[in-house]
Structure formats: structure tokens, C-alpha cells
N, C-alpha and C positions, 0 to 999 in steps of 0.2 A: 436437542433432538438429533442433531448430526452425529453426536458422539456415540449414539447407540448403534451406529453403522460402521464402527471401527473394523469389525471383522470383514465386512464387505469391501472396505477400502484395501485391506491387506490382500483379500482375494484378487482385487483389481490389480494389485502389484504383480501378481503372477499371470492372470489371464491376459492382461493388456500390456505386458512387458514390451511387446512389439511396438507400442505407441511411442516409446522413447525415441527422440529425434534430436538432431543437431549434435553439438559437441559439449553439452553440459550433462554431467553424470552425477548421480547421488553420492555424496561422501559418506563413508562409514562412520565418521565422527558425529556424535549427536550430544553435545554438552547440554546439561540442564540449566535453565535460568534460575539463579539462586534467589532473586528477589521474590518475597512472598506477597508483595503488594501488586504485582502484575498478574492479575487473575483473569482478565477478559481482554487480552491483547487484540486490538482492532487495527493497529497501524504500526509500521516498522520503517525505520530509515537509518542508513549508515551515516555516521558523522562525515561531513565534507572535509574536516580537518584531520581525521585519524581513522583509518580503515578498520581499526580494532575496536571501535566503539559503536554501539547500536542504541538508537533511541526508540522508545515504544510508548504507546498510549493505551488506556483502557477504554472500554465501550461506553454506551449510553448511561447517563445518570451517575457516572463515576466522578472522581475528583478531576480537577483540571491540572493534573500532574503529568510531566514528561519524565519517564523512567529511563535511566541510563545503565547499560551493562556492556560488558566486553563480549567478544565473540566466543570466549571460553565459558560464558554464562555467569561470570562473577559480577556481583552487584556493585554498581558505581554511583548509587544515589539517585536523587530526583530533584527537579525544580517544579514550582507551581506557577502556572501562567495566571497572573492576576487580571482582573477586569475582563474575565471571559466566563463562558458557561459551557458545560459539557451536556448539551441536549442529546446528541448522538454522535460522538466522535467516531469516525469510521476509517480514516486513513491518515497517513503521515508521510511527508515527502521532505527530502533535503536537497538543497541546491546552492550554487554559488552565483552571486550577481554582483558585478562591479568589484570583484575581488573579495567580497564578504560572504561568509557562510550563513545560510538561513535554514529554518525549518518551517514547513507549512502544515498546519493541523486542519483537517477537513471535517467540520461539523456538518455532515451531509447525509447522515442516515435518516431514512423516512419510510419505515416499514409499512405504514398505512397510506403513503402517498398523499399526505394532508398538510405538510408544512407550507406556510405562506412564503417563507424564504429560508435559505441556508447561509452559513457563514464559514469563511476561510480565514484562519488566523496566521499571519506571517510574522515570525520573530527571528531576531539574530540568534544564531546558535550560542547557547551559554558556554562560558569557558569550561573546558574539560578539566577534570581533576588531575592532580599529579599522581604518579605511580603509587598505588595502594590507598589513595584518598577516595573520598565520596563526595558527590555533589549535593548541595542543599541550597535553600533560599528560594527566591522568586525570579520570574522573568516577565517581561512586558512585550506586547506585540509592537512591531514597527508599523504595521498597518493591517487592516482587516478588510475583507470584501464580503458584503452581504448581497446575495443575488437570488434570482429566480431562474427557472428553466423555460426555454421556449417550448410551448406545448403543454405546460403545466408541471406540477410537482413530480419529482422522480426520486426513487431510493437509489443512493449512490454510495458505494464503498471502495471505489477504485479511482484514485486521483493521483496525477503525476505532474511535474513541472518541467517544461522545456525553457530553461533560462536563456538560451541563445536566441530564441524567438520571442521570449517573454510571454509565453502562453501557458495556461493551465488547462490540462485535458482531464475530462471526467467521463467515466463509463457507467452507464446505468446498470443496475443489478437485476431488476425484475421484468424489464421489457424483453420481448422476444421478437427479433434478436436484440442483443445489447446495443444501445445507442451511444454515439460519441458526441460529447459536448465540448465547447471551447470557451474560455474566458481570458481576458487580459490579465497579466500578472500584476500590473500596476493598477491602482485605483483610477477610475475614470473621472472626468470633470463633474459628472453627475452620478455619483455612486448609488443614489436611490433608485435609479432605473437600470442597474446592471443586470443583464440577462445572459445566461449561458446559452450560446447558439448551437443548435444541432448541426453537425457537419458531416455525419456519416453513421455507419453501423458496422458491426464486427461479428465474428463467429468464434464462440468458445464451446462448441458442441463437443460433448465428451463421449468417448466410446463406452464409458461405464455408466451412462445416464440412467439406464434402467435398474442399476444396482444401488446407486448413491442418490438420495434425495437432493434436489437442487444442485446437481453436479455441474450444470452449465452456467451457474450464476457467477459473474465476476465479483470477487470480494477483496481484491487488492491489486495494486499496479505500481510499476516503477519503470523509469527509463534509464538505460545505461548513460553514463556521463557524456560519452561521445555522440549520443543521439542516434546510434545505429540500431538499437534494439529496444523494444518494449516488451515487458513481461506482465502478463495478466494472470492472476491467481484465481483458481476456482477450488471448490471442495474436492475436486479430483486431482488436478495437476497444475502445471504451469504452461501457459501458451506463449510462445515467442513469436514476435512480429518483427521482421527485418525492414529497415527503412534506409533508403539512400538519401544523400544530401539534398536532392532536388524534390523529394516527395514531402507532402504534408503528412501529418499523423493520420488524418482521415484516409488518405491513400494507402498508408502502410497497414492500417487496421482492416482495410478491405481485402487484403491478401489472405491466402490460406496460411494459418499459423503452423509452426512446428510444435508438437506436443511432447513435453518431457515425460520421463517415467513418473508414475503416480507417487505422490509424496507420502501417502499413508497416514497423514495427521488426522486426528478426530474432528477438529473444526478449525482448519487453517484459514486465517483472515488477514495475515500480514506478510508482506514480501518486500525485499529490498536488494538492489544490486550493490555489490562492493564498488568502491570508487574506481578501481581499475577494470571493472567489467568482467572479472574472472570468476566471480562467485555470485550466486543468488541465494539469499538467506530467507528462511520461512519460519514462522512460529504459529502456534495454535492458541486458541483460548484455553484457559485452565491454569492452575497454579503449577509452578516448577516444570513447565513444558520443555521439551528438547528444542534446540536450534537445529533445523534441518538445512543442509547446504548442498546446492548443486555446484559442482566444481567444473570449470571449463578446461 
């Protein structure tokens, strides 16, 4: 449904050009993703080991595959996460913990607000292929977190990891305003009672809301590796939230965000910071979509 409003998105690029803020500018380069298997990209993460590799997942009901490609769009294969289910995979995060690289898959989509629980899968990042090679095979979770939300079910497509504080932050999609939830990164002593606690709210109101359906809904999120920035993706643009070292993420998300120039994608749902924090990559649902990059 969103894709039918491509023209309005492009109009928004002109009408709301003044909304561009901060020091991230859209790059002219837009390489296409070569993998034909990535058709409903719902999560994106940069490899903690190599800034040139991107991981992505497909949306609800798809396979339990993690797709790997380079920032130039070239296909680098995939791995299948065994002993898992893609009920509604909606975001992907990468992080380093105790010197080891990990990926987190967020099975947190809930369009009808009816799921009894959601699941986060955490796995060691698979070994990256050699130059020119392609990844294949299977992967296994190191641990998983099954949880509920304080206040009842929520639809969530925006999840990020703060490994320094060992916290997982989740932002609801359909509540007005979006709500901020928090979980521990490590499994608790009693995982059956794990509940995401509501810690605050945020603002992703779009100046193009009357032109773009659901423009204000958060559909992706990532933190810069140094923890100073959070980026929330909507169907309109990217919202940047600054955080100082003494602030919680709830406090950072309570601030007024900086809004970057509209991305113009038909159905953007995936976003990731580069490891050095100098780039923000975006991709849209659909086959052979471009990689859009904001360059610092």
C-alpha cells in the first residue's frame, strides 16, 4: 500500500527539503541489491567485523534466513537460523559483547496486537566469506528471549541493542505517540516472566504526514556504536536523537529529534549505522532495491 505513494514521497523530497538537519546528507550512489531472495527486507545490520558487509532479513512468514551482501549490493550468500520461526521478523541489530560479534533478530511484529509473546534471537555473527566467496549453511542461537510487554501486546518494528549497558530498546509502531520499552540483553533467572518495561515515549511526527500514509510510524532503528546517536526510520525519513553519556535512552528519546532529508523509498523498513558512525544505510521492501546512504 505504501508503494503506491512513491510519487508523493518524491514530492516530499522537494517540498520538505528544509527538513534536512544535522550533518548527514543523502549520497548520490544508490547501488542495487543483487540478491533475488531478499524481497521483503524488514531488518538491516552492519557486520561488527567488517564495515563493508550488511546483513538483512525478510518479513513475516518467510524463511529463517539471514542474507549477506556488500555495501556495493553484491550478493554474499546466506545462512539459515535453525530451531527458530519467522512469525513476523521485523528488525535486525548487530553488536559486540565481551569482544565477540553478535546479531539480534527481532520477531516482534504484531499487526493485530494479539500475540501472547514475542521472541528475540541472539546468535554469534557467522564467519564472513573470503573475497569473492558466498556464505552458506546454518547458524544457531546463543540464547533467545521470549517476552511480553508491560500494558499488553504491541506491534514493534524498531529494535536496537546497547551492549555497553546490556539493554535492548524497543519502540512501538502503532501507538500515538510511540512508546519506548526496555529489556535486559541477557536472559533473566526466570525467563518465563520476562517483560519489556515501558520507560518513556518519543516523537517521530513527520512534516509530510498528510501526504504519506503512516508516515509517523517507526519501522526501524539503530544506535551508533559509540552510543551518542539513535536513528529511527519512518516511511518519511530518518529521525536522529542525540544522547550524552549520562543520559538514558528514554531521556534521549524525549528530546526533539533532528529530521534528515526524506529518503524517497517506496517502503523503507530497514536501517543501520556503519560501525564508524559516518553512514546510515537504508533499504526498502521489494526485489533488487537500492541501498540508500546518508553520509556524515
